[in-house]
C-alpha positions as CSV (number, residue, x, y, z in Angstrom):
1,Q,0.0,0.1,0.0
2,V,1.1,3.6,-0.7
3,Q,-0.4,6.7,0.9
4,L,-0.2,9.9,-0.9
5,V,-1.0,13.4,0.5
6,E,-1.0,16.4,-1.8
7,S,-0.6,20.1,-0.7
8,G,0.3,23.4,-2.1
9,G,-2.7,24.3,-4.0
10,G,-4.7,27.6,-3.8
11,L,-5.6,30.8,-5.6
12,V,-3.0,32.3,-7.9
13,R,-3.2,35.1,-10.4
14,P,-2.5,34.5,-14.1
15,G,1.3,34.5,-14.9
16,G,1.9,33.3,-11.3
17,T,3.9,30.3,-10.1
18,L,2.8,27.4,-7.8
19,R,4.6,24.4,-6.4
20,L,2.6,21.4,-5.4
21,S,3.9,18.7,-3.1
22,C,2.9,15.1,-2.8
23,V,4.3,13.2,0.4
24,A,4.4,9.4,-0.2
25,S,4.5,6.8,2.4
26,G,4.3,3.1,2.6
27,S,5.7,0.9,-0.2
28,I,6.8,3.8,-2.4
29,W,10.1,2.0,-3.5
30,D,7.8,-0.8,-5.2
31,M,6.5,2.0,-7.4
32,D,7.9,2.5,-10.9
33,S,6.7,6.0,-11.4
34,M,5.0,8.9,-9.8
35,Y,2.7,11.1,-11.8
36,W,0.6,14.3,-11.5
37,Y,-2.8,14.4,-13.1
38,R,-5.4,17.1,-13.1
39,Q,-9.2,17.2,-13.5
40,A,-11.1,20.4,-14.4
41,P,-14.8,20.6,-13.8
42,G,-16.8,18.5,-16.3
43,Q,-13.6,17.0,-17.7
44,Q,-11.7,13.7,-17.4
45,R,-8.7,13.4,-15.3
46,A,-5.6,14.2,-17.5
47,F,-1.9,13.5,-17.3
48,V,0.3,16.5,-16.5
49,A,3.8,15.4,-15.6
50,G,5.7,12.9,-13.7
51,V,8.9,11.1,-12.8
52,H,9.7,7.7,-14.2
53,G,11.9,4.8,-13.1
54,R,13.2,3.5,-9.8
55,T,15.4,6.4,-9.2
56,R,12.7,8.8,-10.4
57,S,15.3,10.5,-12.6
58,N,13.3,10.5,-15.9
59,Q,11.1,13.6,-16.0
60,L,8.2,13.8,-18.5
61,S,5.3,16.1,-19.1
62,H,2.3,16.6,-21.4
63,D,3.0,18.6,-24.5
64,S,0.3,21.1,-23.4
65,V,2.3,22.1,-20.4
66,K,5.8,21.4,-21.7
67,G,8.1,24.3,-20.8
68,R,5.9,25.5,-18.0
69,V,5.7,22.5,-15.6
70,T,8.4,20.4,-14.1
71,A,8.0,17.3,-11.9
72,S,10.8,16.3,-9.5
73,W,11.5,13.8,-6.7
74,D,13.2,14.3,-3.3
75,P,14.0,10.8,-2.1
76,A,15.2,12.2,1.4
77,K,11.6,13.5,1.9
78,G,9.6,11.0,-0.1
79,T,8.0,13.8,-1.8
80,V,7.3,14.4,-5.6
81,Y,6.8,18.2,-6.6
82,L,5.1,19.8,-9.4
83,L,6.4,23.3,-10.2
84,M,4.2,25.2,-12.4
85,T,5.0,28.6,-14.0
86,D,3.1,31.2,-16.1
87,L,-0.2,29.8,-14.9
88,N,-3.4,30.7,-16.8
89,P,-7.1,30.0,-16.1
90,A,-6.9,26.9,-18.2
91,D,-4.7,25.4,-15.5
92,T,-7.7,25.6,-12.9
93,A,-8.3,22.1,-11.7
94,V,-8.0,19.6,-8.9
95,Y,-4.4,18.1,-9.0
96,F,-3.9,14.6,-8.1
97,C,-0.7,12.6,-7.3
98,N,-0.5,9.0,-8.6
99,A,2.0,6.3,-7.7
100,R,2.1,3.4,-10.2
101,S,3.8,0.0,-10.6
102,T,3.0,-2.6,-13.2
103,T,0.3,-4.1,-10.9
104,D,-0.9,-1.2,-8.6
105,S,-2.0,2.4,-8.8
106,F,-2.6,4.6,-5.9
107,W,-4.1,8.1,-5.7
108,G,-4.1,11.0,-3.3
109,Q,-7.1,13.1,-2.5
110,G,-6.1,16.0,-4.6
111,T,-5.4,19.7,-4.1
112,Q,-7.3,22.5,-5.8
113,V,-5.5,25.0,-8.0
114,T,-7.5,28.1,-9.2
115,V,-6.0,30.6,-11.4
116,S,-8.0,33.8,-11.5
117,S,-7.5,37.5,-11.3
């Protein structure tokens, strides 16, 4: 089992920067990858960015946010981060952390990000 707790969401103005955190506990080293997804009202949950591999050294992100979003992993803290810059209203959503192996997938409860002036 893996437990995930997201934090760092909130209200931010367009053009602003936000860093989300996801603290992982439990069998995190059995997981192959850790991802960030987001879900806007009325839309399906969509992949944003993540870190892949046992060392979490391979960073990847969706084309729609490439250049603005970076995922990273701090092994000492067991935390995956999502740094988002140049935010715009289209980034408004609940952001979820996901830990995944070939056989299991775990989700956090999510953290709300609202981009508005």
